[in-house]
C-alpha positions, 0 to 999 in steps of 0.5 A: 538379485539381492544387491539389485533389489536393495539398490532399487529400494535405496533409490526409492527411499531417496526419492521419497525423502526428497519429495517429502522435503520439497513438499514441506518447503512449499508450505506457506506459514500464512495459509490455513495452518496445521491440519487437525482432525477437529478444531474444538475451540470456541469462536472466542478462543479462535479470535483470541489466537488470531489477534495474539498472532497479529500482535506477535507479527508486529512485535517480532518484526515479521510484517515484511515477511507476511506482506511478501507471502500474501503479496499485500501491504499491511498497516505499519506501526505508527512511527511513535509506537515500537511494540503492541501490548500483549493480551491474554483474553478478549476481555483485555479489549473493548468491543467495537460494535460499530465495525460489526454492524452492517458489515461482513465482520464477526468481531472487532475489539480495541485497546489503547497502546498508550494515552495517544494511540488506539488499535482496532482488530477486525475479524471477518471469520474466526478461523483460529489461524492467520489473522491476515487471511480473515482480518485487518487492523486499524491504528487511530488517534483522536484528531484533537490530539494532533497539533494542526500545522505543527511547525516541526513539520513545516517543510514536509507539510509544504512539500507534501501539500504541493505534491498531492495537489499535482499527482493526480493531474500528472497521472491523468496526463500520462493516461492521455486525459485532460490534455488540449488536443488538436481536433484534426488527426495528424496521423492514424489515431494520434492528435497533436498535444496543444497544451499540457497544463498550460505548457506545450511539450515538444518532446517526450523528454518534456513530458518526462521532465514534467512528471519527474517534478512530482514522482521519482523516475524509478516509480514512473519507469516501473509503472507508466513510461512503457505504456505512455512512450515505448510500447507499440501502442504508446499513448504519446508519439514524437515527430518533428518537434511536436508531441502527439497523443492517442485519444483515451476512453478512460475517466480522469481521476479526481485531482483533490486528495483526501490526505490532510498534511495539516494533520501530520502526527509524526515524521521520520527520515531514513536514508533519504526517504521521509515517512509521514503519519497523517490523517485524512478527510472524509465528508468534510471531517478529519478521520482518526485512522492513521495513514502512512505516506512517503516522500523521497528527498532528491537534489531537486526537492521532494518527490513521491515514490508512489501514487496516493 
């Protein structure tokens, strides 16, 4: 009996130990943080802790890890910035009241990384835990410090300008929008495509070739080709040397882009991908917020690996 009891107790202890380990393994380090009885810190102390954590994530290379845990995309450091200065007090920051007024944020503060780049930390709720669950960051530059049409980036600027002009047009076509279709239904729910931007496609391959002059094939196959060509209710069908399209109730996207390739700040090429820091327009004015756009260099020219 004693041996049986000891054996049962051993099994229970092993199971309890395994259960405890699995529970710990499932803890997300970017969730609410450690459990405490009462957090007696002031809001200012919590805000400082959150901002220090944000800075640490950039300086220790944890941004990719945070993005994976939270399934989101965060602003990367500007190409010309390698690290963010540490802070020891909120007094090291300049308050940015314009980001708090008429918004749901509770605090916004900034500092200059150098004489060129500015960082703004915006907090919606001072929890003292992960910055990313209740905050966001902006990287800025004074547009007057950017060389307009900088000749160092002429090749990239020309390519990106052309791609941005075409991207929304191509995506609209893949959704069955802004096409010239026959008024007569050729077979249930489908109408012959008479023109696609001045070109008459005669096959699905023709449409793919048009789209792949703007986007990478990987991006299109992952996000558009199945619903456009291969599903049971595909947008396009091909028969007897003609292409047919189902009518769409969606609203076409605007073809003009807010991104302004005339204001490229910096560029970097890594393994065939070109990373561009640039500015964007809003209400006819160039804004200070830095945007990151990418292109992929192929044998046939530059292509977009994402939609902007």
